[in-house]
C-alpha positions in Angstrom: 26.7 -4.8 14.0 23.7 -2.6 14.3 20.9 -3.0 11.7 18.7 -0.1 10.7 15.5 -2.1 10.5 13.4 -4.2 12.8 10.5 -6.7 12.4 7.6 -5.2 10.5 9.8 -2.8 8.4 9.5 -2.9 4.6 12.8 -3.6 2.8 14.1 -4.5 -0.7 17.1 -6.6 -1.6 19.3 -4.5 -3.9 20.9 -7.6 -5.4 17.4 -9.0 -6.3 15.0 -6.1 -7.0 12.6 -8.5 -8.8 11.9 -10.1 -5.4 9.7 -7.1 -4.8 9.1 -5.5 -1.4 9.6 -7.6 1.7 8.6 -7.3 5.3 11.1 -8.2 8.0 9.8 -11.1 10.0 12.6 -11.7 12.5 16.3 -10.9 13.2 18.5 -13.4 14.9 22.2 -12.2 15.0 23.0 -11.5 11.4 20.2 -13.7 9.9 17.2 -11.6 8.8 14.0 -13.5 7.8 12.1 -11.5 5.2 8.8 -12.3 3.5 9.1 -11.0 -0.1 6.0 -10.4 -2.2 7.3 -12.2 -5.3 9.4 -15.1 -3.9 8.1 -15.7 -0.4 10.1 -16.1 2.8 13.9 -15.8 2.5 16.7 -15.8 5.2 19.2 -13.1 4.4 22.7 -12.9 5.8 22.9 -9.2 6.8 26.7 -9.5 6.9 26.8 -10.2 3.2 23.7 -8.3 1.9 22.7 -4.8 2.9 18.9 -4.7 2.7 17.5 -1.3 1.8 14.8 0.0 4.1 11.7 1.6 2.5 10.8 4.8 4.3 
């Protein structure tokens, strides 16, 4: 699986828009650690949730 974002990129979680904008911290296999402005750090399973990159 190839992800279209990398550490430092800004993303949103389409399933939880109220989390706000997040910044990708790290990517290990399909686990993406994102620091969201409203809920803090979350580990996202990229196989289950498609984060949306903010351009």
